[in-house]
C-alpha positions as CSV (number, residue, x, y, z in Angstrom):
1,M,-0.3,-0.2,0.1
2,T,1.4,3.4,-1.0
3,D,2.2,5.8,1.8
4,T,-0.1,9.0,1.2
5,T,0.3,12.5,2.8
6,T,-2.8,14.3,3.3
7,I,-2.9,17.8,2.8
8,P,-5.2,19.8,5.0
9,F,-8.5,21.1,3.4
10,S,-10.4,23.6,4.9
11,T,-13.8,23.7,4.7
12,P,-15.4,27.5,3.7
13,P,-16.2,29.1,6.7
14,R,-19.7,30.8,7.2
15,K,-18.2,33.9,8.2
16,A,-16.2,35.8,5.7
17,T,-13.0,34.9,7.3
18,P,-10.4,34.6,4.3
19,V,-8.9,31.1,3.8
20,R,-5.9,30.4,2.6
21,E,-6.1,27.6,-0.4
22,P,-3.9,24.8,-1.0
23,V,-1.3,25.7,-3.7
24,I,-0.6,22.6,-6.0
25,A,1.8,23.0,-9.1
26,L,2.4,21.2,-12.3
27,I,5.9,20.3,-13.0
28,G,7.7,18.4,-15.5
29,N,9.7,18.1,-18.8
30,P,9.2,20.5,-21.6
31,N,6.8,18.5,-24.3
32,T,5.2,16.5,-21.5
33,G,1.8,18.2,-22.3
34,K,1.8,20.3,-18.9
35,T,0.5,23.2,-20.5
36,T,-1.9,21.0,-22.4
37,L,-3.1,19.7,-18.9
38,F,-3.0,22.9,-17.1
39,N,-5.3,24.5,-19.7
40,A,-7.7,21.1,-19.6
41,L,-8.0,21.6,-15.8
42,T,-8.7,25.5,-15.7
43,G,-9.9,26.5,-18.9
44,L,-10.0,30.4,-19.5
45,Q,-9.8,31.3,-15.8
46,V,-6.3,31.8,-16.3
47,K,-4.2,34.7,-14.3
48,T,-0.8,35.5,-15.9
49,A,1.8,37.8,-14.3
50,N,5.8,37.6,-14.4
51,Y,7.5,35.5,-11.2
52,P,9.2,38.4,-8.9
53,G,12.3,40.0,-10.3
54,T,12.1,38.3,-13.7
55,T,10.4,38.2,-17.0
56,V,9.5,34.4,-16.6
57,E,5.8,33.8,-16.7
58,C,3.5,32.4,-13.8
59,R,0.1,31.0,-15.0
60,H,-2.2,30.3,-12.0
61,A,-5.7,29.7,-11.8
62,R,-8.6,28.3,-9.3
63,L,-10.1,25.0,-9.3
64,Q,-13.1,24.1,-7.6
65,Q,-14.3,20.3,-7.7
66,Q,-16.3,18.3,-4.8
67,G,-16.8,21.2,-2.3
68,H,-12.9,22.4,-2.5
69,S,-10.8,24.6,-4.2
70,V,-7.0,24.7,-4.9
71,T,-4.7,27.1,-6.8
72,L,-3.0,25.5,-9.5
73,V,0.2,26.8,-10.5
74,D,1.7,26.0,-14.1
75,L,5.5,26.1,-13.4
76,P,8.1,26.5,-16.5
77,G,9.2,23.2,-18.2
78,I,12.8,22.0,-17.1
79,Y,15.0,19.1,-17.5
80,S,16.5,19.6,-14.1
81,L,17.0,21.5,-10.9
82,S,20.9,22.4,-11.4
83,S,19.8,26.0,-11.6
84,N,21.4,26.6,-15.2
85,S,18.6,28.6,-16.7
86,P,16.0,31.0,-15.2
87,E,13.4,28.5,-15.3
88,E,15.4,25.8,-13.3
89,G,16.4,28.7,-10.8
90,I,12.7,29.8,-10.5
91,V,11.4,26.2,-9.6
92,L,14.5,25.5,-7.3
93,D,13.6,28.7,-5.3
94,L,10.1,27.8,-5.1
95,L,10.8,24.1,-3.9
96,L,13.4,25.4,-1.1
97,Q,10.9,28.3,0.0
98,R,13.2,31.0,-0.4
99,A,11.6,33.0,-3.3
100,K,8.7,35.3,-3.2
101,P,5.4,34.1,-4.3
102,P,4.3,34.4,-7.4
103,V,1.9,37.4,-7.8
104,G,-1.5,36.4,-6.8
105,I,-0.4,33.3,-4.7
106,V,-0.5,33.7,-0.9
107,P,2.1,31.7,1.1
108,G,1.2,29.6,4.1
109,P,1.7,30.4,7.9
110,D,4.9,28.9,7.6
111,G,6.1,30.5,4.5
112,R,5.4,27.9,2.3
113,I,4.2,28.3,-1.3
114,L,3.7,25.0,-2.3
115,D,1.5,22.2,-0.7
116,G,1.5,19.6,-3.2
117,M,2.7,19.0,-6.9
118,V,1.5,17.0,-10.0
119,L,4.4,15.5,-11.7
120,V,3.5,15.6,-15.4
121,I,5.5,12.3,-16.8
122,D,5.6,11.3,-21.0
123,A,4.4,8.2,-21.3
124,L,6.4,7.7,-24.1
125,R,9.8,8.9,-23.1
126,L,9.5,7.1,-19.6
127,E,13.0,7.2,-18.8
128,R,13.6,10.6,-19.3
129,S,10.6,11.8,-17.5
130,L,11.1,9.8,-14.5
131,F,14.6,11.3,-13.6
132,M,12.8,14.4,-12.2
133,A,11.7,12.3,-9.3
134,T,14.7,11.5,-8.4
135,Q,15.6,15.3,-7.8
136,L,12.2,15.7,-6.2
137,R,12.8,13.3,-3.5
138,E,14.7,15.7,-1.1
139,F,12.2,18.4,-0.8
140,N,9.4,16.2,0.9
141,I,6.8,17.7,-0.8
142,P,3.8,15.5,-1.7
143,I,3.2,14.4,-4.8
144,V,0.8,12.8,-7.5
145,M,2.3,11.5,-10.8
146,A,0.4,12.3,-13.9
147,L,1.1,9.7,-16.6
148,N,0.2,11.6,-19.7
149,K,-0.2,10.8,-23.3
150,M,-1.2,7.3,-22.5
151,D,-3.8,7.4,-25.7
152,L,-0.9,7.9,-27.9
153,A,1.2,5.2,-26.2
154,A,-1.5,2.5,-26.7
155,K,-1.4,3.6,-30.3
156,R,2.3,2.4,-30.4
157,G,1.7,-0.6,-28.5
158,I,3.4,0.8,-25.4
159,H,2.0,-0.8,-22.3
160,I,2.6,0.9,-18.8
161,D,1.5,-1.0,-15.8
162,P,0.6,2.0,-13.0
163,E,0.5,-0.2,-10.0
164,Q,4.2,-1.1,-10.6
165,L,4.9,2.3,-11.2
166,T,3.6,3.4,-8.0
167,R,5.5,0.5,-6.1
168,E,8.6,1.7,-7.6
169,T,8.3,5.1,-7.1
170,G,6.3,5.5,-3.7
171,L,4.2,7.9,-5.6
172,P,0.1,7.7,-6.6
173,V,0.0,7.3,-10.2
174,V,-3.0,8.4,-12.4
175,P,-2.9,7.9,-16.2
176,I,-4.4,10.5,-18.3
177,S,-4.7,12.1,-21.6
178,A,-4.7,15.7,-21.2
179,K,-5.6,16.3,-24.7
180,L,-8.9,14.2,-24.6
181,G,-9.5,14.8,-21.2
182,D,-9.2,11.0,-20.1
183,G,-8.4,10.7,-16.5
184,L,-9.1,14.3,-15.4
185,L,-11.6,13.5,-12.9
186,D,-9.3,10.9,-11.3
187,L,-6.4,13.2,-11.1
188,I,-8.5,16.1,-9.7
189,H,-10.1,13.5,-6.9
190,A,-6.5,13.0,-6.0
191,M,-5.4,16.4,-5.9
192,M,-8.8,17.6,-3.9
193,N,-8.7,14.5,-1.3
194,G,-4.9,14.9,-0.6
195,E,-4.2,11.5,-2.1
196,L,-0.5,12.4,-2.7
197,G,2.8,10.8,-1.7
198,V,6.4,11.4,-1.2
199,V,9.3,10.1,-3.6
200,S,10.7,6.9,-2.3
201,V,13.4,6.6,-4.5
202,P,16.6,4.6,-3.2
203,S,19.9,5.8,-3.1
204,A,22.6,4.4,-5.5
205,P,26.0,4.9,-5.8
206,P,27.1,5.8,-9.5
207,C,27.9,3.3,-11.9
208,G,28.8,2.4,-15.3
209,S,31.4,4.3,-17.2
210,C,30.1,7.6,-16.5
211,S,31.3,7.6,-12.6
212,G,31.9,11.1,-12.5
213,C,28.6,12.5,-13.5
214,P,26.5,13.5,-10.6
215,F,23.3,12.1,-12.1
216,Q,24.2,8.8,-13.0
217,S,22.3,7.4,-10.3
218,G,19.4,9.1,-10.8
219,F,19.4,8.0,-14.9
220,A,20.3,4.2,-14.0
221,W,17.1,3.9,-11.4
222,S,14.9,5.9,-14.1
223,C,15.8,3.4,-16.8
224,R,15.4,0.2,-14.4
225,V,11.9,1.6,-13.2
226,A,10.9,2.0,-16.8
227,A,11.8,-1.3,-17.9
228,S,10.1,-2.9,-15.0
229,C,6.9,-1.0,-15.6
230,M,6.9,-0.7,-19.6
231,R,6.6,-3.2,-22.5
232,R,7.0,-1.7,-26.0
233,P,7.5,-3.0,-29.5
234,G,10.7,-2.8,-31.1
235,K,10.1,0.0,-33.6
236,Q,8.9,3.3,-32.0
237,H,8.7,5.6,-35.2
238,S,6.5,5.3,-37.9
239,A,7.9,5.2,-41.4
240,R,5.6,7.9,-42.3
241,S,7.0,9.9,-39.3
242,E,10.4,9.5,-40.1
243,A,9.9,10.6,-43.7
244,A,8.4,14.0,-42.4
245,D,11.5,14.6,-40.1
246,R,14.0,13.8,-43.2
247,F,12.1,16.5,-45.2
248,L,11.4,19.0,-42.5
249,T,14.8,19.0,-41.4
250,H,16.4,18.7,-44.9
251,P,18.8,21.7,-45.6
252,V,16.7,22.6,-48.9
253,G,13.5,20.6,-48.1
254,G,13.4,22.4,-44.4
255,W,13.6,25.8,-45.8
256,A,11.0,25.3,-48.7
257,A,8.7,24.0,-45.8
258,F,9.4,26.8,-43.1
259,V,9.2,29.3,-46.0
260,T,5.6,28.0,-47.3
261,V,4.1,27.9,-43.6
262,M,5.2,31.2,-42.8
263,L,3.5,32.3,-45.9
264,G,0.5,30.2,-45.2
265,L,0.4,31.9,-41.4
266,F,0.6,35.3,-42.4
267,Y,-1.8,34.9,-45.6
268,L,-4.5,33.6,-43.1
269,V,-3.5,36.6,-40.5
270,F,-4.7,38.7,-43.1
271,H,-7.6,37.2,-44.8
272,L,-9.5,35.7,-41.7
273,A,-9.2,39.0,-39.8
274,S,-10.8,41.5,-42.4
275,I,-14.1,41.3,-41.5
276,P,-13.6,41.5,-37.6
277,M,-11.0,44.4,-38.4
278,D,-14.2,46.1,-40.3
279,L,-16.8,45.5,-37.9
280,I,-14.3,46.9,-35.1
281,D,-13.7,50.0,-36.9
282,A,-17.2,50.4,-37.9
283,L,-18.1,50.2,-33.7
284,F,-15.8,52.8,-33.1
285,G,-16.5,55.1,-35.8
286,K,-20.3,55.1,-35.2
287,L,-19.3,55.3,-31.1
288,G,-17.3,58.8,-32.5
289,G,-19.9,59.9,-34.5
290,W,-22.5,59.5,-31.8
291,I,-20.7,61.4,-29.3
292,H,-19.8,64.0,-31.6
293,A,-23.5,64.6,-32.5
294,R,-24.2,65.1,-29.1
295,L,-21.2,67.2,-27.4
296,A,-20.6,70.6,-28.2
297,D,-17.2,71.7,-29.9
298,G,-14.6,72.2,-27.4
299,W,-11.8,69.9,-25.4
300,L,-14.5,67.7,-23.9
301,Q,-15.4,66.5,-27.3
302,S,-11.8,66.2,-28.8
303,L,-10.4,64.5,-26.0
304,L,-13.5,61.8,-25.8
305,V,-13.6,61.4,-29.9
306,D,-10.0,62.3,-31.1
307,G,-8.0,61.1,-27.6
308,I,-9.8,58.2,-26.0
309,I,-11.8,56.8,-29.4
310,G,-9.5,57.4,-31.7
311,G,-6.5,56.3,-29.8
312,V,-7.8,53.1,-28.4
313,G,-9.9,52.3,-31.4
314,G,-6.6,52.7,-33.4
315,I,-4.9,50.1,-31.8
316,L,-8.0,47.6,-31.0
317,V,-9.0,47.6,-34.7
318,F,-5.9,45.1,-34.8
319,L,-6.9,42.8,-32.0
320,P,-8.4,40.2,-34.5
321,Q,-4.8,39.8,-36.7
322,I,-3.1,39.3,-33.1
323,A,-5.3,36.6,-32.0
324,I,-5.2,35.1,-35.0
325,L,-1.5,34.7,-34.9
326,F,-0.9,33.7,-31.5
327,F,-3.6,30.9,-32.3
328,L,-1.8,29.4,-35.4
329,L,1.4,29.9,-33.5
330,A,0.1,27.7,-30.8
331,L,-1.3,25.0,-33.1
332,L,2.1,25.0,-34.8
333,E,4.3,24.6,-31.6
334,D,1.6,21.9,-30.5
335,T,2.3,20.0,-33.6
336,G,6.0,19.8,-33.2
337,Y,6.7,21.8,-36.2
338,L,8.7,24.3,-34.6
339,A,11.5,22.2,-33.0
340,R,12.1,21.1,-36.7
341,A,12.3,24.5,-37.8
342,A,14.6,25.0,-34.7
343,L,17.3,22.9,-36.6
344,V,16.8,23.9,-39.8
345,M,17.8,27.4,-38.5
346,D,20.8,26.2,-36.4
347,R,22.6,25.3,-39.3
348,F,22.5,28.7,-40.8
349,M,22.9,30.3,-37.5
350,R,26.1,28.6,-36.6
351,R,27.7,29.6,-40.0
352,I,27.3,33.1,-39.0
353,G,28.7,32.6,-35.2
354,L,25.5,32.4,-33.5
355,P,25.6,30.0,-30.7
356,G,22.9,27.0,-31.2
357,K,21.3,27.6,-27.9
358,A,20.6,31.3,-29.2
359,F,17.6,29.9,-31.4
360,V,15.2,29.6,-28.1
361,P,15.6,33.2,-27.2
362,L,15.5,34.4,-30.6
363,L,12.2,32.6,-31.2
364,T,10.8,34.1,-27.9
365,A,12.3,37.8,-29.2
366,H,9.2,37.2,-31.7
367,A,6.7,37.5,-28.8
368,C,8.7,40.3,-26.9
369,A,12.6,40.9,-26.8
370,I,12.4,41.5,-22.9
371,P,11.7,37.8,-22.1
372,A,14.2,36.9,-24.9
373,I,17.1,38.9,-23.2
374,M,16.4,37.3,-20.1
375,A,16.1,33.8,-21.7
376,T,19.8,34.0,-23.0
377,R,20.9,32.9,-19.4
378,V,20.9,29.3,-20.8
379,I,23.7,30.6,-22.9
380,E,27.1,29.5,-21.0
381,H,29.8,31.6,-22.8
382,P,29.7,35.5,-22.1
383,K,30.7,36.3,-25.6
384,D,27.8,34.2,-27.1
385,R,25.3,35.5,-25.0
386,L,26.0,39.4,-25.1
387,L,26.1,38.9,-28.9
388,T,22.6,37.5,-28.8
389,I,21.5,39.9,-26.6
390,L,22.3,42.8,-28.9
391,I,20.6,41.3,-31.9
392,A,17.4,39.8,-30.3
393,P,15.4,43.2,-30.4
394,L,16.1,43.1,-34.2
395,M,13.5,40.0,-34.5
396,S,10.0,41.3,-35.2
397,C,8.4,41.2,-31.7
398,S,4.4,41.3,-31.2
399,A,4.5,44.9,-30.4
400,R,5.6,45.6,-34.3
401,I,2.5,43.6,-35.6
402,P,0.1,46.7,-35.3
403,V,2.7,48.7,-37.3
404,Y,3.5,46.4,-39.8
405,T,-0.4,45.8,-40.3
406,M,-1.3,49.5,-40.3
407,L,1.2,50.2,-42.9
408,I,0.6,47.1,-45.1
409,A,-3.0,47.7,-44.9
410,L,-2.1,51.1,-46.6
411,L,-0.2,49.7,-49.2
412,F,-2.4,46.7,-50.3
413,P,-5.9,47.5,-48.8
414,N,-7.6,44.6,-51.1
415,D,-4.8,42.1,-51.6
416,P,-4.5,39.7,-49.0
417,F,-1.8,37.6,-50.8
418,R,0.5,40.8,-51.3
419,A,0.1,41.6,-47.8
420,A,1.1,38.3,-46.8
421,L,4.0,38.2,-48.6
422,T,5.0,41.9,-47.7
423,F,4.4,40.9,-44.0
424,L,6.4,37.8,-44.3
425,A,9.3,40.0,-46.2
426,A,9.4,42.1,-42.9
427,Y,10.0,39.4,-40.4
428,F,12.8,38.1,-42.7
429,I,14.1,41.4,-43.4
430,G,14.4,41.6,-39.6
431,L,15.8,38.3,-39.2
432,S,18.4,38.8,-42.0
433,A,19.2,41.7,-40.2
434,A,20.0,39.9,-36.8
435,M,22.0,37.3,-38.9
436,G,24.0,39.9,-40.7
437,V,24.9,41.9,-37.6
438,A,25.8,38.8,-35.9
439,W,28.2,37.7,-38.5
440,L,29.7,41.5,-38.5
441,F,29.9,41.6,-34.4
442,R,31.3,37.8,-34.2
443,R,34.2,39.1,-36.7
444,T,34.9,42.0,-35.0
445,M,34.1,42.4,-31.2
446,F,33.4,38.7,-30.2
447,R,36.0,36.3,-32.1
448,G,35.5,33.2,-31.5
449,E,33.5,29.8,-32.1
450,S,29.9,29.3,-30.9
451,A,28.5,26.2,-29.6
452,P,26.2,23.9,-31.4
453,L,22.2,23.2,-30.8
454,L,21.0,20.4,-28.7
455,L,17.4,20.0,-28.8
456,E,15.0,17.2,-28.5
457,L,12.8,16.6,-31.1
458,P,8.9,16.2,-29.8
459,D,6.9,13.8,-31.4
460,F,4.2,15.2,-33.7
461,H,1.0,15.6,-32.5
462,V,-2.6,16.6,-34.0
463,P,-2.7,20.2,-32.1
464,S,-5.1,20.7,-29.4
465,L,-7.8,23.6,-30.1
466,R,-8.6,24.1,-26.6
467,T,-4.9,24.7,-25.7
468,A,-4.6,27.3,-28.8
469,L,-7.9,28.9,-28.0
470,C,-6.4,29.3,-23.8
471,T,-3.2,30.8,-25.5
472,M,-5.1,33.2,-28.1
473,V,-7.3,34.4,-25.3
474,E,-4.8,34.4,-22.7
475,R,-2.6,37.0,-25.0
476,S,-5.1,39.0,-26.5
477,G,-6.3,39.9,-23.4
478,I,-2.7,41.0,-21.9
479,F,-3.0,43.1,-25.5
480,V,-6.5,44.4,-24.7
481,R,-5.3,45.4,-20.8
482,Q,-2.3,47.3,-22.3
483,A,-4.7,49.2,-24.6
484,G,-6.9,50.0,-21.6
485,T,-4.2,51.2,-19.5
486,V,-1.2,52.1,-20.9
487,I,-2.0,52.5,-24.3
488,L,-5.0,54.7,-23.2
489,L,-2.8,57.1,-21.0
490,I,-0.4,57.6,-23.5
491,S,-3.1,58.7,-26.2
492,M,-4.6,61.1,-23.4
493,I,-1.6,62.8,-23.1
494,L,-0.7,63.0,-26.7
495,W,-4.1,64.5,-27.2
496,A,-3.0,67.3,-24.9
497,L,0.2,67.7,-26.6
498,A,-1.4,68.0,-29.6
499,Y,-4.7,70.2,-28.4
500,F,-2.8,72.5,-26.2
501,P,-1.9,75.7,-26.2
502,R,-5.0,76.8,-27.7
503,S,-5.1,79.8,-30.2
504,D,-7.5,81.1,-32.9
505,A,-6.1,78.8,-35.4
506,E,-7.9,75.8,-36.5
507,G,-7.3,72.3,-38.1
508,A,-3.8,71.6,-39.1
509,E,-2.6,75.0,-38.3
510,A,-3.7,74.9,-34.7
511,L,-2.2,71.3,-34.7
512,E,1.2,73.0,-35.9
513,Q,1.2,75.4,-33.3
514,S,0.6,72.8,-30.2
515,F,3.3,71.5,-28.1
516,A,3.7,68.3,-30.0
517,G,3.6,70.0,-33.2
518,R,6.4,72.4,-32.2
519,A,8.5,69.0,-31.2
520,G,7.7,67.6,-34.5
521,Q,8.7,70.5,-36.4
522,F,11.9,70.2,-34.7
523,M,12.6,67.0,-36.1
524,E,11.7,67.3,-39.5
525,P,14.7,68.6,-41.3
526,V,16.2,65.3,-40.1
527,L,13.2,63.3,-40.8
528,K,12.2,64.6,-44.4
529,P,15.0,62.7,-46.4
530,L,13.0,59.4,-45.1
531,G,9.7,61.2,-46.7
532,Y,8.3,61.7,-43.2
533,D,6.7,65.1,-41.9
534,W,6.7,66.4,-38.6
535,Q,3.6,64.7,-37.6
536,I,5.0,61.3,-38.1
537,G,8.0,62.7,-36.1
538,I,5.6,62.9,-33.3
539,G,4.9,59.2,-33.6
540,L,8.5,58.4,-34.0
541,I,9.0,60.1,-30.3
542,T,6.1,58.4,-28.3
543,S,6.9,55.2,-30.0
544,L,10.2,54.9,-28.0
545,A,7.8,53.9,-24.8
546,A,6.6,51.3,-26.8
547,R,6.6,50.4,-30.5
548,E,2.6,49.9,-31.2
549,V,2.2,53.2,-29.7
550,I,2.7,55.1,-32.9
551,V,-0.5,53.8,-34.0
552,P,-2.7,55.6,-31.4
553,T,-0.3,58.5,-31.9
554,L,-1.1,58.8,-35.7
555,S,-4.8,58.4,-34.9
556,V,-4.7,61.2,-32.5
557,V,-2.5,63.7,-34.5
558,Y,-4.0,63.4,-37.5
559,G,-7.4,63.3,-36.1
560,V,-6.9,66.2,-34.1
561,G,-5.3,68.1,-37.4
562,G,-8.0,66.9,-39.8
563,D,-11.1,68.9,-41.1
564,Q,-14.4,67.3,-39.8
565,N,-17.3,68.6,-39.6
566,D,-21.0,67.0,-37.7
567,D,-22.5,65.5,-40.2
568,E,-19.5,63.1,-41.4
569,V,-16.9,62.2,-38.6
570,S,-15.0,58.9,-39.4
571,P,-12.3,57.8,-36.8
572,S,-11.3,55.1,-38.8
573,L,-7.5,55.3,-38.8
574,L,-6.9,53.9,-42.1
575,N,-9.3,56.4,-43.8
576,T,-7.8,59.4,-41.8
577,L,-4.2,58.2,-43.1
578,R,-5.3,57.4,-46.4
579,S,-6.5,61.1,-47.0
580,A,-3.9,62.7,-44.9
581,T,-2.2,65.7,-47.0
582,R,0.9,67.8,-46.9
583,S,1.1,71.6,-46.8
584,D,1.3,71.4,-50.7
585,G,-1.7,69.1,-51.3
586,T,0.1,66.0,-51.9
587,P,-0.6,62.9,-50.1
588,V,1.5,62.2,-46.8
589,F,1.6,58.2,-47.1
590,T,2.4,57.4,-50.3
591,V,4.1,54.2,-51.4
592,A,7.7,55.3,-50.7
593,T,6.8,56.6,-47.4
594,C,4.9,53.7,-46.1
595,L,8.0,51.4,-47.4
596,S,10.4,53.7,-45.6
597,L,8.1,53.8,-42.4
598,L,8.0,50.1,-42.3
599,M,11.6,49.6,-43.0
600,F,12.4,52.0,-40.2
601,Y,10.0,50.0,-37.6
602,I,11.7,46.9,-38.7
603,L,15.3,48.0,-37.7
604,A,14.7,50.4,-35.1
605,A,15.4,50.4,-31.2
606,Q,11.8,51.6,-30.4
607,C,11.3,50.2,-26.7
608,L,13.2,52.0,-23.9
609,P,12.2,49.1,-21.8
610,T,14.2,46.6,-23.6
611,Q,17.3,49.0,-22.9
612,V,16.3,49.0,-19.4
613,I,16.4,45.0,-19.4
614,T,19.9,45.1,-21.3
615,R,21.3,47.4,-18.8
616,R,20.3,45.0,-16.1
617,E,21.4,41.8,-17.8
618,T,24.9,43.2,-18.8
619,N,25.1,45.2,-15.7
620,T,26.6,48.4,-17.7
621,W,24.9,51.2,-19.4
622,R,27.7,50.9,-22.1
623,W,25.8,47.7,-24.2
624,P,22.5,49.0,-24.0
625,I,23.4,52.4,-25.3
626,F,25.2,50.8,-27.9
627,Q,22.2,48.7,-28.9
628,F,20.2,52.0,-29.1
629,A,22.5,53.6,-31.4
630,Y,23.7,50.8,-33.6
631,M,19.5,49.6,-34.2
632,N,18.6,53.4,-35.0
633,V,21.5,54.3,-37.2
634,L,20.8,51.4,-39.1
635,A,17.0,51.7,-39.5
636,Y,17.9,55.5,-40.7
637,V,20.1,54.2,-43.2
638,A,17.8,51.4,-44.3
639,A,15.0,53.8,-44.6
640,L,16.6,56.8,-46.4
641,I,17.7,54.3,-48.9
642,V,14.3,52.7,-49.3
643,Y,12.4,56.3,-49.5
644,Q,15.1,57.7,-52.2
645,T,14.8,54.7,-54.3
646,A,11.2,54.0,-54.0
647,S,10.5,57.6,-54.6
648,R,12.4,57.6,-57.9
649,I,11.2,54.4,-59.5
650,L,7.4,54.0,-58.1
């Protein structure tokens, strides 16, 4: 009989006395289905924050069942507790109770954070997954083992005896399929009723030829337990799966597949998002017109219509594209394709001098450069790590998506295929710039060889729609919260700078005399060779806070400066920009100007928080200043070439 440790669950009192809920964490290796399990248990109730002092995300949610409730925490996926990466350090600190609790988690009276854990085991890779149990034995934290992917194991003829696994490990074992929902009620019952055990792994001296390896005894135990609990056929991979791997990781076929997948992804982003974008745009247009018709001309009307509705509406109109992009990326990751793409990219990266381990931070940089810079801690060599930090912001992050979509929509309003090609080209320009800069820096400032990439290829899976939807809702919610807080505040400040001081002038002349207009005119001589006027210059200044802020900035600036009447008010950003003209009557956003501005935002360092994180990671202001300077000089020169060339041939 397995010894179990009961977690005290309190019956909710009748009085409104706050009661701490037990905190149970999901722990396991990457690709074990841990996040899929978390989403299946919690649905869309997830709260996301950062672990204290880091930019690594903490996801947690409240799980209620059988009259009890627990707080479920999704810990970062790790392979060991050696503290060689930010994720491993976070998990180790939580287990040792020496870390601050994540936002929203209440520690116990004795300071403990975790009351129990669910160790998620991949049934297809039992030996590797069991190694985590050998490291958890020292912490004496109650555990239940979730034996995941049992459906896939059965399809491959793999049979695992849960009772034998319980006898070997001392842990209650619950066979599950997180994707299909099989066994989840049994797992919830085990958590809610405190049916958790403590790892009973016997100590064993290192053996075999790897006698100097501190993990040898743990791996030897894992292999022995797996052999005693599991029966499997000789051939583990289908011919179809092996053929797909050969093609997707081929030096030529892999690149062709990568380009095709990315082109299809961006085509769907533009094609599927057009209808909801038009609906959102029309909604804000009607709201602005309704307010405009009911309020007298003045600062309040202008604040509501131009500042708040124009600013926030100008950024929320891109929400459908962002939601679809995150949904499709989550599906791609769940299939296992992105790991194959990593191998294809690694061959190229090592030739230009980037370390193999830089792929994960650079892939992360497509979401945000800040966690990408933090993720460079997995790179051991200081020069390799610094090189990756310096080029990470050149990757096209999610903050650039509203800027790209705004400019591409101006270029190709009714051609989703050409829009998708341009969007894909923007990503490749950023990637190529990063590779080129890395090649140059490696041969000048950071001489030496880079380390190869060691990456485990996950099995191919049919993606989980539930996981993709949860990811989409979570990321879209973060974007909406930013639009409702930071961007709203910036939009109101911009409106004030564009509206005051008041004078007898009207329209564009009044804007020109405002605080924002004066700042823009000061910059205009430098920006004119790029095809920008002083109003675009205002957007370049404000987007230093965050790249996407240029979208509401242009909406506010051109909205305040535009000539509107009571009968026809259209706060649509794209319509406003298309109708914007210079003092001589020529349009502002010509093809050459749009291409120049697109190139500038692909390469420019338009996010000062990134430089702050670079300062923290390098412990000096020298490198963030250098990073800011070289990126903006590169952006200026590239935009200058694009505008001067395009204006002559188009």
